[in-house]
N, C-alpha and C positions, 0 to 999 in steps of 0.2 A: 318198357318202363324201368325206372333205376332206383335204387334204395341205397344210401350208403356206398356210391359211388359203385355199384355193381347192378349188373343186369337182374332185375327181380321177376320179369316179364315180358311178355310179346303181345302187343296188339296184333289184332286179326284185321288187317285193312281191306279185305276182300270186301267187307259190307260198308266201307267208307262212302261210295256213292249212294245218290238219294234214290236211284235206279239200279238195285242189286242185280238185276237180270245183265244189264248191259255190261257190268264189271265182269261179270260171268263170261260175256263175250269176249272181252279183252283178254282175259286168262286163256280162255279155249284157244283164240286166235293165235295168241303167244306160243302155246303148246303146239298147234298144227304145224306153225313156222318153224319151230325148233326140231320137231320129230321128221319133217320133210325137207330139212336142210333148205329152207326159205322158198319152197315151191310155191309159185305164183298161181300154177295151176289147182293145188289142193287148198290154198287159201281162198281162191275163187269159189271152188268147190263146197268149202264150208260156208262161205258167206252166203251163198245161193240156199244150202239147206238151212242155215239158221233162218232166214227170209222166209221160207216157207212156213215158219210157227211163230215168228215174231218180227214185227216191224220196229225199225228204231228211226230215230228223228235224226235230221240233219246236226241238231244241237248236240246229241249224243255221239256221233261220227266225228264231231269236231273236238270233243274231248277225248277221243280213243287214245292220243298219244299220252295224254296226261295221265289216263286211267292205266295205261301199261307200265308208265314210269313207277307209278304208286304201287302196282302189284310187285315191279323188281325191288323197290325199296322194302316192301313186306318180306319178300322174301329172303332180302339180304338180312335184315333184322331177325328172322327167324334161324338162319343160318348161324349167325353169330351167336344167337342164345343158346342153340344146340352146341355150337362149339365149346363155349363158355361151362356149360353143365355138364359137359363129358359125353353128350347124349346125340352127337353128331350124326346124322344118317348119310353124309357125303362121303362115301370111302371108294 
């Protein structure tokens, strides 16, 4: 959010989806892939574990790329806001 040509706040896009839990899936899968250097074995393990507790629709999986992109945009906004506020946690 901006006011007087300055960032005045950051929206939390984690809850933009109608089904918040699948946004959490997208975020967690992203973290699994980042922390394991893109390991497809670990991604498969995560997906199988997730499926034991919650079933997802084909429509949700169709939107997985979009949800991941929304998450990355949200992170970018957070980091830009932190940088401009002097409270950057990226060191």
